[in-house]
ZAGU-632240 format. One line per field, with one value per atom (N, C-alpha, C, O): residue in three letters; x, y, z. Coordinates in Angstrom, 2 decimals. Example, Ala and Ser with C-alpha at 12.3 -4.5 7.8 and 13.67 -1.06 7.14 Angstrom:
ZAGU-632240
resn = (ALA_ALA_ALA_ALA_SER_SER_SER_SER);
u = (13.19_12.30_13.20_14.24_12.85_13.67_12.90_13.41);
v = (-5.69_-4.50_-3.30_-3.32_-2.25_-1.06_0.03_1.14);
w = (7.80_7.80_7.80_8.46_7.08_7.14_7.87_8.04);
//
This chain:
ZAGU-632240
resn = (UNK_UNK_UNK_UNK_UNK_UNK_UNK_UNK_UNK_UNK_UNK_UNK_UNK_UNK_UNK_UNK_UNK_UNK_UNK_UNK_UNK_UNK_UNK_UNK_UNK_UNK_UNK_UNK_UNK_UNK_UNK_UNK_UNK_UNK_UNK_UNK_UNK_UNK_UNK_UNK_UNK_UNK_UNK_UNK_UNK_UNK_UNK_UNK_UNK_UNK_UNK_UNK_UNK_UNK_UNK_UNK_UNK_UNK_UNK_UNK_UNK_UNK_UNK_UNK_UNK_UNK_UNK_UNK_UNK_UNK_UNK_UNK_UNK_UNK_UNK_UNK_UNK_UNK_UNK_UNK_UNK_UNK_UNK_UNK_UNK_UNK_UNK_UNK_UNK_UNK_UNK_UNK_UNK_UNK_UNK_UNK_UNK_UNK_UNK_UNK_UNK_UNK_UNK_UNK_UNK_UNK_UNK_UNK_UNK_UNK_UNK_UNK_UNK_UNK_UNK_UNK_UNK_UNK_UNK_UNK_UNK_UNK_UNK_UNK_UNK_UNK_UNK_UNK_UNK_UNK_UNK_UNK_UNK_UNK_UNK_UNK_UNK_UNK_UNK_UNK_UNK_UNK_UNK_UNK_UNK_UNK_UNK_UNK_UNK_UNK_UNK_UNK_UNK_UNK_UNK_UNK_UNK_UNK_UNK_UNK_UNK_UNK_UNK_UNK_UNK_UNK_UNK_UNK_UNK_UNK_UNK_UNK_UNK_UNK_UNK_UNK_UNK_UNK_UNK_UNK_UNK_UNK_UNK_UNK_UNK_UNK_UNK_UNK_UNK_UNK_UNK_UNK_UNK_UNK_UNK_UNK_UNK_UNK_UNK_UNK_UNK_UNK_UNK_UNK_UNK_UNK_UNK_UNK_UNK_UNK_UNK_UNK_UNK_UNK_UNK_UNK_UNK_UNK_UNK_UNK_UNK_UNK_UNK_UNK_UNK_UNK_UNK_UNK_UNK_UNK_UNK_UNK_UNK_UNK_UNK_UNK_UNK_UNK_UNK_UNK_UNK_UNK_UNK_UNK_UNK_UNK_UNK_UNK_UNK_UNK_UNK_UNK_UNK_UNK_UNK_UNK_UNK_UNK_UNK_UNK_UNK_UNK_UNK_UNK_UNK_UNK_UNK_UNK_UNK_UNK_UNK_UNK_UNK_UNK_UNK_UNK_UNK_UNK_UNK_UNK_UNK_UNK_UNK_UNK_UNK_UNK_UNK_UNK_UNK_UNK_UNK_UNK_UNK_UNK_UNK_UNK_UNK_UNK_UNK_UNK_UNK_UNK_UNK_UNK_UNK_UNK_UNK_UNK_UNK_UNK_UNK_UNK_UNK_UNK_UNK_UNK_UNK_UNK_UNK_UNK_UNK_UNK_UNK_UNK_UNK_UNK_UNK_UNK_UNK_UNK_UNK_UNK_UNK_UNK_UNK_UNK_UNK_UNK_UNK_UNK_UNK_UNK_UNK_UNK_UNK_UNK_UNK_UNK_UNK_UNK_UNK_UNK_UNK_UNK_UNK_UNK_UNK_UNK_UNK_UNK_UNK_UNK_UNK_UNK_UNK_UNK_UNK_UNK_UNK_UNK_UNK_UNK_UNK_UNK_UNK_UNK_UNK_UNK_UNK_UNK_UNK_UNK_UNK_UNK_UNK_UNK_UNK_UNK_UNK_UNK_UNK_UNK_UNK_UNK_UNK_UNK_UNK_UNK_UNK_UNK_UNK_UNK_UNK_UNK_UNK_UNK_UNK_UNK_UNK_UNK_UNK_UNK_UNK_UNK_UNK_UNK_UNK_UNK_UNK_UNK_UNK_UNK_UNK_UNK_UNK_UNK_UNK_UNK_UNK_UNK_UNK_UNK_UNK_UNK_UNK_UNK_UNK_UNK_UNK_UNK_UNK_UNK_UNK_UNK_UNK_UNK_UNK_UNK_UNK_UNK_UNK_UNK_UNK_UNK_UNK_UNK_UNK_UNK_UNK_UNK_UNK_UNK_UNK_UNK_UNK_UNK_UNK_UNK_UNK_UNK_UNK_UNK_UNK_UNK_UNK_UNK_UNK_UNK_UNK_UNK_UNK_UNK_UNK_UNK_UNK_UNK_UNK_UNK_UNK_UNK_UNK_UNK_UNK_UNK_UNK_UNK_UNK_UNK_UNK_UNK_UNK_UNK_UNK_UNK_UNK_UNK_UNK_UNK_UNK_UNK_UNK_UNK_UNK_UNK_UNK_UNK_UNK_UNK_UNK_UNK_UNK_UNK_UNK_UNK_UNK_UNK_UNK_UNK_UNK_UNK_UNK_UNK_UNK_UNK_UNK_UNK_UNK_UNK_UNK_UNK_UNK_UNK_UNK_UNK_UNK_UNK_UNK_UNK_UNK_UNK_UNK_UNK_UNK_UNK_UNK_UNK_UNK_UNK_UNK_UNK_UNK_UNK_UNK_UNK_UNK_UNK_UNK_UNK_UNK_UNK_UNK_UNK_UNK_UNK_UNK_UNK_UNK_UNK_UNK_UNK_UNK_UNK_UNK_UNK_UNK_UNK_UNK_UNK);
u = (-2.43_-3.57_-3.33_-3.70_-2.73_-2.49_-1.50_-1.57_-0.56_0.38_-0.34_0.01_-1.34_-2.10_-2.92_-3.08_-3.42_-4.14_-3.17_-3.51_-1.96_-0.95_-0.58_-0.38_-0.48_-0.17_-1.29_-1.02_-2.52_-3.66_-3.65_-3.93_-3.32_-3.26_-2.13_-2.31_-0.97_0.15_-0.18_0.17_-0.86_-1.26_-2.24_-2.12_-3.20_-4.14_-3.43_-3.74_-2.48_-1.73_-0.91_-0.81_-0.31_0.46_-0.45_-0.08_-1.61_-2.55_-2.96_-3.02_-3.24_-3.58_-2.42_-2.62_-1.20_-0.01_0.13_0.41_-0.06_0.09_-0.96_-0.63_-2.20_-3.25_-2.92_-3.07_-2.49_-2.12_-0.92_-0.91_0.09_1.28_0.92_1.42_0.08_-0.32_-1.12_-0.91_-2.02_-2.79_-1.88_-2.03_-0.92_0.03_0.90_1.22_1.28_2.09_1.32_1.87_0.05_-0.79_-0.87_-0.79_-1.02_-1.07_0.26_0.26_1.38_2.68_2.85_3.37_2.42_2.53_1.69_2.09_0.53_-0.35_0.23_-0.15_1.14_1.79_2.62_2.64_3.31_4.05_5.46_6.15_5.90_7.27_8.22_7.81_9.50_10.50_10.53_10.62_10.44_10.45_9.20_9.29_8.05_6.80_6.84_6.42_7.35_7.45_8.45_8.21_9.56_10.54_9.95_10.19_9.18_8.54_7.50_7.37_6.77_5.79_6.45_5.96_7.56_8.29_8.81_8.73_9.35_9.86_8.75_8.97_7.57_6.46_6.02_5.69_6.02_5.62_6.65_6.28_7.92_8.97_9.00_9.17_8.83_8.95_7.80_8.02_6.59_5.43_5.57_5.33_5.93_6.07_7.21_7.15_8.25_9.34_8.83_9.16_8.02_7.43_6.50_6.51_5.71_4.82_5.62_5.27_6.69_7.53_8.12_8.13_8.62_9.22_8.19_8.49_6.99_5.95_5.55_5.39_5.38_5.00_6.08_5.78_7.33_8.45_8.42_8.62_8.18_8.11_6.89_6.97_5.78_4.59_4.82_4.44_5.44_5.73_6.65_6.45_7.67_8.58_7.81_7.96_7.01_6.29_5.31_5.24_4.55_3.59_4.31_3.86_5.40_6.17_6.77_6.72_7.35_7.94_6.87_7.09_5.72_4.63_4.13_3.88_3.99_3.52_4.50_4.08_5.80_6.79_6.85_7.00_6.73_6.75_5.59_5.77_4.39_3.24_3.40_3.03_3.94_4.16_5.15_4.90_6.27_7.30_6.80_7.11_6.03_5.48_4.49_4.46_3.69_2.72_3.43_2.93_4.60_5.39_6.17_6.74_6.18_6.96_8.44_9.25_8.81_10.21_10.85_11.99_10.14_10.72_11.82_11.75_12.84_13.93_13.42_12.52_14.00_13.65_14.29_15.47_13.52_14.06_14.81_14.38_15.93_16.64_15.78_14.83_16.13_15.34_15.33_14.32_16.46_16.53_16.77_17.62_16.02_16.18_16.51_16.32_16.99_17.22_15.86_14.85_15.82_14.53_13.79_12.57_14.52_13.88_13.34_12.68_13.59_13.11_14.11_13.81_15.27_16.32_17.15_17.06_17.97_18.89_19.91_20.31_20.34_21.41_22.71_22.88_23.62_24.89_25.65_26.23_25.65_26.42_25.77_26.43_24.49_23.80_23.83_23.56_24.15_24.03_24.96_24.50_26.25_27.22_27.05_27.09_26.86_26.67_25.41_25.44_24.32_23.08_23.23_22.82_23.82_23.99_24.94_24.71_25.99_26.92_26.20_26.40_25.38_24.64_23.69_23.67_22.93_21.96_22.61_22.09_23.74_24.49_25.03_24.96_25.59_26.10_24.98_25.17_23.82_22.68_22.23_21.90_22.21_21.77_22.78_22.40_24.06_25.09_25.14_25.47_24.82_24.85_23.62_23.65_22.56_21.34_21.06_20.12_21.85_21.79_20.41_20.01_19.70_18.42_17.21_16.08_17.43_16.33_15.92_16.67_14.72_14.26_14.03_14.16_13.70_13.43_14.68_14.61_15.82_17.07_17.44_17.89_17.23_17.55_16.60_17.01_15.33_14.35_14.68_14.61_15.03_15.42_16.60_16.62_17.59_18.73_18.28_18.76_17.36_16.85_16.14_16.28_15.37_14.67_15.67_15.50_16.70_17.72_18.48_18.77_18.82_19.52_18.67_19.17_17.38_16.49_16.41_16.43_16.31_16.26_17.56_17.56_18.66_19.95_20.14_21.13_19.19_19.29_20.02_20.31_20.31_21.00_19.97_19.82_19.27_18.13_18.51_17.81_19.60_20.00_20.30_19.87_21.05_21.36_20.09_19.93_19.20_17.95_17.10_16.56_16.98_16.19_16.79_16.07_18.12_18.78_18.51_18.25_18.58_18.35_16.90_16.63_15.97_14.56_14.22_13.41_14.82_14.62_15.12_14.48_16.25_16.77_15.83_15.62_15.26_14.30_13.06_12.55_12.60_11.44_11.79_10.98_12.98_13.40_13.49_13.04_14.06_14.18_12.82_12.61_11.88_10.55_9.81_9.01_10.07_9.45_9.99_9.27_11.29_11.91_11.52_11.12_11.62_11.31_10.47_11.00_9.18_8.31_8.54_7.87);
v = (-10.82_-10.31_-10.42_-9.52_-11.52_-11.68_-10.65_-10.25_-10.22_-9.19_-7.86_-7.11_-7.57_-6.34_-6.39_-5.38_-7.56_-7.72_-7.50_-6.85_-8.07_-7.87_-6.41_-5.93_-5.69_-4.26_-3.51_-2.63_-3.86_-3.23_-3.48_-2.58_-4.70_-5.05_-4.27_-3.75_-4.20_-3.45_-1.96_-1.32_-1.41_-0.01_0.24_1.23_-0.67_-0.54_-0.69_0.03_-1.62_-1.80_-0.55_-0.15_0.06_1.27_2.41_3.17_2.52_3.56_3.36_4.31_2.11_1.80_2.14_2.68_1.82_2.14_3.65_4.11_4.42_5.88_6.46_7.30_6.00_6.49_6.13_6.97_4.91_4.48_5.26_5.68_5.47_6.21_7.65_8.18_8.29_9.67_9.70_10.58_8.75_8.68_8.49_9.17_7.57_7.36_8.60_8.92_9.28_10.50_11.55_12.21_11.72_12.67_12.28_13.13_10.99_10.51_10.79_11.22_10.54_10.83_12.33_12.72_13.16_14.60_15.06_15.96_14.43_14.85_14.54_15.17_13.57_13.26_14.45_14.79_15.08_16.30_16.10_17.09_14.88_14.67_14.71_14.60_14.86_14.91_13.60_13.59_12.48_11.18_11.01_10.50_11.43_11.33_12.17_11.73_13.40_14.28_13.71_13.76_13.17_12.55_11.37_11.21_10.54_9.39_9.86_9.28_10.92_11.46_11.98_11.75_12.70_13.21_12.05_12.09_11.02_9.86_9.20_8.82_9.07_8.46_9.32_8.80_10.61_11.52_11.49_11.65_11.28_11.26_9.91_9.87_8.82_7.49_7.17_6.54_7.58_7.24_7.77_7.00_9.04_9.49_8.81_8.64_8.41_7.69_6.36_5.96_5.67_4.41_4.63_3.84_5.69_6.00_6.31_5.85_7.09_7.42_6.15_5.99_5.24_4.01_3.16_2.60_3.06_2.27_2.91_2.21_4.21_4.89_4.72_4.50_4.82_4.63_3.22_3.05_2.23_0.85_0.64_-0.10_1.28_1.15_1.76_1.18_2.93_3.57_2.68_2.51_2.12_1.20_-0.03_-0.41_-0.63_-1.84_-1.62_-2.42_-0.53_-0.26_0.10_-0.30_0.83_1.16_-0.07_-0.24_-0.94_-2.18_-3.08_-3.69_-3.16_-3.98_-3.46_-4.23_-2.14_-1.53_-1.82_-2.21_-1.63_-1.89_-3.37_-3.73_-4.22_-5.66_-6.11_-6.91_-5.58_-5.93_-5.41_-6.09_-4.19_-3.63_-4.47_-4.81_-4.81_-5.58_-6.98_-7.51_-7.57_-8.90_-8.87_-9.79_-7.82_-7.68_-7.52_-7.94_-6.89_-6.72_-7.99_-8.08_-8.96_-10.18_-10.01_-10.74_-9.05_-8.73_-9.24_-8.88_-10.05_-10.57_-11.57_-12.25_-11.69_-12.64_-14.08_-14.45_-14.86_-16.28_-17.01_-16.82_-17.84_-18.64_-19.83_-20.41_-20.19_-21.38_-22.62_-22.61_-23.68_-24.91_-25.49_-26.02_-25.38_-25.95_-24.86_-23.98_-24.93_-24.01_-24.84_-26.05_-24.17_-24.88_-25.22_-24.67_-26.11_-26.46_-25.25_-25.28_-24.19_-23.00_-22.08_-21.08_-22.39_-21.57_-20.53_-19.74_-20.53_-19.58_-20.20_-21.39_-19.34_-19.82_-20.76_-20.59_-21.74_-22.62_-21.82_-20.88_-22.21_-21.47_-21.35_-20.30_-22.40_-22.35_-21.46_-21.08_-21.14_-20.27_-18.80_-17.93_-18.51_-17.14_-16.17_-15.18_-16.43_-15.46_-15.16_-13.99_-16.18_-15.85_-15.01_-14.10_-15.31_-14.55_-13.12_-12.18_-12.96_-11.60_-10.81_-9.63_-11.44_-10.75_-10.33_-9.21_-11.21_-10.91_-9.72_-8.80_-9.75_-8.68_-7.39_-6.30_-7.49_-6.29_-5.59_-4.36_-6.37_-5.80_-5.11_-4.01_-5.75_-5.16_-3.87_-2.90_-3.86_-2.66_-1.53_-0.37_-1.86_-0.83_-0.28_0.89_-1.11_-0.62_0.23_1.02_0.07_0.87_1.63_1.29_2.64_3.38_3.99_4.09_4.39_5.08_4.16_4.64_2.87_1.92_1.28_0.48_1.63_1.06_-0.44_-1.17_-0.91_-2.34_-3.18_-4.22_-2.73_-3.46_-3.47_-4.48_-2.34_-2.26_-3.14_-3.76_-3.18_-4.01_-5.49_-6.27_-5.88_-7.28_-7.68_-8.76_-6.79_-7.05_-7.26_-8.16_-6.43_-6.57_-7.89_-8.50_-8.33_-9.61_-10.76_-11.66_-10.72_-11.79_-11.75_-12.80_-10.56_-10.45_-10.99_-11.64_-10.70_-11.21_-12.73_-13.39_-13.29_-14.75_-15.40_-16.55_-14.65_-15.17_-15.00_-15.47_-14.32_-14.13_-12.87_-12.68_-12.01_-10.74_-9.63_-8.77_-9.67_-8.79_-7.30_-6.47_-6.96_-5.57_-5.00_-3.90_-5.76_-5.32_-5.25_-4.35_-6.22_-6.26_-5.03_-4.40_-4.69_-3.51_-2.24_-1.36_-2.15_-0.96_-0.88_0.20_-2.01_-2.02_-1.67_-0.90_-2.22_-1.94_-0.51_0.13_0.00_1.40_2.32_3.33_1.97_2.75_2.64_3.62_1.46_1.29_2.16_2.75_2.23_3.08_4.54_5.27_4.97_6.34_6.62_7.67_5.69_5.87_5.88_6.63_5.08_5.04_6.35_6.76_7.02_8.32_9.36_10.26_9.24_10.20_9.92_10.82_8.64_8.25_6.97_5.89_7.10_5.90_4.97_3.94);
w = (6.13_6.86_8.37_9.12_8.80_10.23_10.75_11.91_9.90_10.35_10.56_11.47_9.76_9.95_11.24_11.92_11.57_12.84_14.00_14.98_13.87_14.90_15.06_16.18_13.94_13.99_14.71_15.52_14.41_15.08_16.58_17.37_16.97_18.39_19.07_20.17_18.41_18.98_19.10_20.09_18.11_18.17_19.32_20.04_19.49_20.60_21.95_22.90_22.02_23.27_23.58_24.74_22.57_22.79_23.26_24.16_22.66_23.08_24.53_25.31_24.90_26.29_27.22_28.30_26.78_27.58_27.77_28.88_26.71_26.81_27.76_28.59_27.64_28.53_29.98_30.88_30.21_31.57_32.09_33.25_31.23_31.66_32.02_33.01_31.23_31.54_32.83_33.67_33.01_34.25_35.46_36.47_35.34_36.43_36.67_37.81_35.61_35.75_36.53_37.41_36.22_36.95_38.42_39.31_38.68_40.07_40.78_41.94_40.10_40.71_40.97_42.02_40.03_40.22_41.41_42.15_41.59_42.68_44.06_45.05_44.14_45.42_45.87_47.05_44.95_45.25_45.78_46.05_45.93_46.39_45.21_44.06_45.51_44.44_43.66_42.43_44.38_43.72_42.85_41.73_43.35_42.59_41.33_40.26_41.46_40.29_39.29_38.08_39.78_38.89_38.13_36.93_38.84_38.17_37.15_36.07_37.49_36.55_35.28_34.18_35.45_34.29_33.44_32.21_34.09_33.35_32.53_31.38_33.12_32.39_31.21_30.14_31.40_30.31_29.18_28.02_29.49_28.47_27.74_26.52_28.46_27.87_26.91_25.87_27.23_26.39_24.96_24.02_24.74_23.35_22.60_21.38_23.32_22.66_22.13_21.01_22.92_22.46_21.27_20.32_21.31_20.19_18.93_17.84_19.08_17.93_17.31_16.09_18.17_17.66_16.92_15.86_17.46_16.79_15.47_14.47_15.45_14.21_13.15_11.98_13.56_12.62_12.02_10.82_12.85_12.36_11.46_10.47_11.79_10.95_9.57_8.56_9.54_8.25_7.42_6.22_8.07_7.37_6.87_5.71_7.72_7.35_6.20_5.27_6.28_5.21_3.91_2.83_4.00_2.80_2.16_0.94_2.98_2.46_1.86_0.82_2.51_1.99_0.65_-0.28_0.55_-0.70_-1.85_-2.94_-1.59_-2.63_-2.97_-4.14_-1.97_-2.22_-3.10_-4.02_-2.80_-3.64_-5.06_-6.02_-5.20_-6.53_-7.32_-8.48_-6.69_-7.37_-7.71_-8.78_-6.82_-7.07_-8.23_-9.05_-8.30_-9.40_-10.74_-11.78_-10.71_-11.93_-12.29_-13.38_-11.39_-11.62_-11.40_-11.98_-10.56_-10.38_-9.10_-8.80_-8.34_-7.10_-7.43_-8.45_-6.56_-6.82_-6.82_-6.06_-7.68_-7.75_-6.58_-6.29_-5.92_-4.82_-5.40_-6.40_-4.79_-5.26_-5.04_-4.25_-5.73_-5.64_-4.23_-3.78_-3.55_-2.21_-1.18_-1.37_-0.09_1.03_2.27_2.28_3.30_4.56_5.17_4.74_6.16_6.78_7.37_7.48_7.75_8.31_7.22_7.52_5.96_4.86_4.40_3.51_4.98_4.58_3.47_3.16_2.88_1.84_2.46_3.61_1.69_2.16_2.15_1.38_3.03_3.18_1.87_1.59_1.09_-0.15_-1.22_-2.19_-1.06_-2.02_-1.63_-2.46_-0.37_0.15_-0.56_-1.13_-0.52_-1.04_-2.52_-2.91_-3.39_-4.81_-5.06_-5.89_-4.36_-4.57_-4.08_-4.75_-2.90_-2.37_-3.26_-3.51_-3.74_-4.65_-5.93_-6.42_-6.47_-7.70_-7.50_-8.32_-6.43_-6.21_-5.72_-5.96_-5.03_-4.63_-5.86_-5.98_-6.79_-8.04_-8.81_-9.34_-8.87_-9.58_-8.91_-9.59_-7.58_-6.86_-7.01_-7.11_-7.03_-7.17_-8.59_-8.79_-9.57_-10.95_-11.28_-12.23_-10.53_-10.72_-9.43_-8.71_-9.15_-7.89_-7.60_-6.45_-8.65_-8.45_-8.60_-8.61_-8.72_-8.95_-7.63_-7.06_-7.14_-5.88_-6.01_-5.02_-7.21_-7.40_-7.13_-6.48_-7.64_-7.42_-5.94_-5.42_-5.27_-3.84_-3.03_-2.05_-3.42_-2.71_-2.89_-1.94_-4.12_-4.36_-3.48_-2.91_-3.38_-2.52_-1.08_-0.40_-0.61_0.75_0.96_2.02_-0.02_0.08_0.19_1.01_-0.63_-0.61_0.71_1.29_1.18_2.46_3.60_4.51_3.55_4.59_4.54_5.58_3.34_3.20_3.67_4.09_3.60_4.04_5.55_6.11_6.20_7.64_8.05_9.23_7.10_7.40_7.56_6.70_8.68_8.90_8.91_8.33_9.56_9.64_8.26_7.93_7.46_6.09_5.25_4.43_5.44_4.68_4.98_4.07_6.26_6.63_6.04_5.58_6.05_5.47_3.97_3.45_3.28_1.84_1.52_0.60_2.28_2.02_2.40_1.74_3.46_3.83_2.71_2.40_2.10_0.97_-0.23_-0.95_-0.46_-1.56_-1.34_-2.29_-0.12_0.20_-0.09_-0.67_0.32_0.06_-1.43_-1.89_-2.18_-3.64_-4.31_-5.27_-3.83_-4.44_-4.21_-5.05_-3.11_-2.87_-3.82_-4.24_-4.16_-5.06_-6.50_-7.24_-6.90_-8.28_-8.27_-8.04_-8.50_-8.51_-9.66_-9.76);
//
């Protein structure tokens, strides 16, 4: 629930930023100098890029959350090992066997979003955020094709 509040705050902050950037761009354009017009154009270009990035992250977050809740309701989430590091991540000696196990499962079931999502969860617990995001993004894509 707190993550949804954070998302709402970030969305409101982005909206405020876009309104402010457009207002400043209009002010720069009204000056009429080359530097003012250049700054106005830069503000008009940067604001939509920020909005696109936030929307992309929101779509990813909501998709991952939806799949996670579905998989958890089915009882299909990966089992956590008995011992974790103090930060809550997998211990170093547990990382490679678990990732190998879930990678094999994901590769043997190419069209199964559940296997790909489980791999992403394990990769995230191991601290491999980039790989985890890629796996979960693939799970979201597969779930759209085959629920």
